[in-house]
Biotite code that builds the C-alpha atoms (Angstrom):
import biotite.structure as struc

atoms = struc.array([
    struc.Atom([59.661, 87.682, -35.332], chain_id="A", res_id=1, res_name="MET", atom_name="CA", element="C"),
    struc.Atom([57.887, 90.628, -36.859], chain_id="A", res_id=2, res_name="ARG", atom_name="CA", element="C"),
    struc.Atom([54.947, 90.162, -34.501], chain_id="A", res_id=3, res_name="GLN", atom_name="CA", element="C"),
    struc.Atom([57.235, 90.181, -31.448], chain_id="A", res_id=4, res_name="LEU", atom_name="CA", element="C"),
    struc.Atom([58.799, 93.511, -32.583], chain_id="A", res_id=5, res_name="ALA", atom_name="CA", element="C"),
    struc.Atom([55.377, 95.057, -32.940], chain_id="A", res_id=6, res_name="LYS", atom_name="CA", element="C"),
    struc.Atom([54.372, 93.902, -29.473], chain_id="A", res_id=7, res_name="GLN", atom_name="CA", element="C"),
    struc.Atom([57.553, 95.322, -28.075], chain_id="A", res_id=8, res_name="ASN", atom_name="CA", element="C"),
    struc.Atom([56.841, 98.747, -29.666], chain_id="A", res_id=9, res_name="LYS", atom_name="CA", element="C"),
    struc.Atom([53.323, 98.734, -28.227], chain_id="A", res_id=10, res_name="ILE", atom_name="CA", element="C"),
    struc.Atom([54.622, 97.762, -24.735], chain_id="A", res_id=11, res_name="ALA", atom_name="CA", element="C"),
    struc.Atom([57.306, 100.513, -24.869], chain_id="A", res_id=12, res_name="VAL", atom_name="CA", element="C"),
    struc.Atom([54.671, 103.039, -25.941], chain_id="A", res_id=13, res_name="PHE", atom_name="CA", element="C"),
    struc.Atom([52.286, 102.111, -23.158], chain_id="A", res_id=14, res_name="LEU", atom_name="CA", element="C"),
    struc.Atom([55.095, 102.228, -20.582], chain_id="A", res_id=15, res_name="LEU", atom_name="CA", element="C"),
    struc.Atom([56.186, 105.635, -21.763], chain_id="A", res_id=16, res_name="ALA", atom_name="CA", element="C"),
    struc.Atom([52.520, 106.864, -21.779], chain_id="A", res_id=17, res_name="PHE", atom_name="CA", element="C"),
    struc.Atom([52.024, 105.613, -18.282], chain_id="A", res_id=18, res_name="GLY", atom_name="CA", element="C"),
    struc.Atom([55.197, 107.349, -17.020], chain_id="A", res_id=19, res_name="ALA", atom_name="CA", element="C"),
    struc.Atom([54.092, 110.563, -18.670], chain_id="A", res_id=20, res_name="LEU", atom_name="CA", element="C"),
    struc.Atom([50.688, 110.372, -16.897], chain_id="A", res_id=21, res_name="LEU", atom_name="CA", element="C"),
    struc.Atom([52.416, 109.640, -13.631], chain_id="A", res_id=22, res_name="LEU", atom_name="CA", element="C"),
    struc.Atom([54.669, 112.697, -13.961], chain_id="A", res_id=23, res_name="VAL", atom_name="CA", element="C"),
    struc.Atom([51.722, 114.866, -14.898], chain_id="A", res_id=24, res_name="LEU", atom_name="CA", element="C"),
    struc.Atom([49.769, 113.725, -11.814], chain_id="A", res_id=25, res_name="GLY", atom_name="CA", element="C"),
    struc.Atom([52.758, 114.361, -9.536], chain_id="A", res_id=26, res_name="LEU", atom_name="CA", element="C"),
    struc.Atom([53.163, 117.837, -11.067], chain_id="A", res_id=27, res_name="CYS", atom_name="CA", element="C"),
    struc.Atom([49.556, 118.693, -10.343], chain_id="A", res_id=28, res_name="GLN", atom_name="CA", element="C"),
    struc.Atom([49.801, 117.480, -6.769], chain_id="A", res_id=29, res_name="GLY", atom_name="CA", element="C"),
    struc.Atom([47.305, 114.627, -7.187], chain_id="A", res_id=30, res_name="GLU", atom_name="CA", element="C"),
    struc.Atom([49.198, 112.494, -4.750], chain_id="A", res_id=31, res_name="TYR", atom_name="CA", element="C"),
    struc.Atom([48.141, 114.806, -1.876], chain_id="A", res_id=32, res_name="ARG", atom_name="CA", element="C"),
    struc.Atom([44.469, 114.114, -2.607], chain_id="A", res_id=33, res_name="ASP", atom_name="CA", element="C"),
    struc.Atom([45.052, 110.359, -2.799], chain_id="A", res_id=34, res_name="THR", atom_name="CA", element="C"),
    struc.Atom([47.018, 110.453, 0.426], chain_id="A", res_id=35, res_name="LEU", atom_name="CA", element="C"),
    struc.Atom([44.322, 112.445, 2.295], chain_id="A", res_id=36, res_name="ASN", atom_name="CA", element="C"),
    struc.Atom([41.628, 110.044, 1.142], chain_id="A", res_id=37, res_name="LYS", atom_name="CA", element="C"),
    struc.Atom([43.675, 107.054, 2.197], chain_id="A", res_id=38, res_name="ALA", atom_name="CA", element="C"),
    struc.Atom([44.245, 108.555, 5.657], chain_id="A", res_id=39, res_name="ILE", atom_name="CA", element="C"),
    struc.Atom([40.566, 109.437, 6.017], chain_id="A", res_id=40, res_name="ARG", atom_name="CA", element="C"),
    struc.Atom([39.461, 105.837, 5.087], chain_id="A", res_id=41, res_name="VAL", atom_name="CA", element="C"),
    struc.Atom([42.053, 104.334, 7.424], chain_id="A", res_id=42, res_name="CYS", atom_name="CA", element="C"),
    struc.Atom([40.920, 106.506, 10.348], chain_id="A", res_id=43, res_name="LEU", atom_name="CA", element="C"),
    struc.Atom([37.270, 105.739, 9.654], chain_id="A", res_id=44, res_name="GLU", atom_name="CA", element="C"),
    struc.Atom([38.114, 101.975, 9.721], chain_id="A", res_id=45, res_name="CYS", atom_name="CA", element="C"),
    struc.Atom([39.523, 102.143, 13.274], chain_id="A", res_id=46, res_name="ILE", atom_name="CA", element="C"),
    struc.Atom([36.785, 104.502, 14.494], chain_id="A", res_id=47, res_name="GLY", atom_name="CA", element="C"),
    struc.Atom([38.712, 107.680, 15.008], chain_id="A", res_id=48, res_name="ILE", atom_name="CA", element="C"),
    struc.Atom([37.592, 109.720, 11.989], chain_id="A", res_id=49, res_name="GLY", atom_name="CA", element="C"),
])
């Protein structure tokens, strides 16, 4: 039982840390760079870009 509680704490910590990094990335506008790269790759695949 004790091992399970420790694993749950680690899982909650990692989830919270991931959410924090996600929010920080959104605040810095990183999604725009990712979206622009995805659009560029997609257009290159079909021969337009």
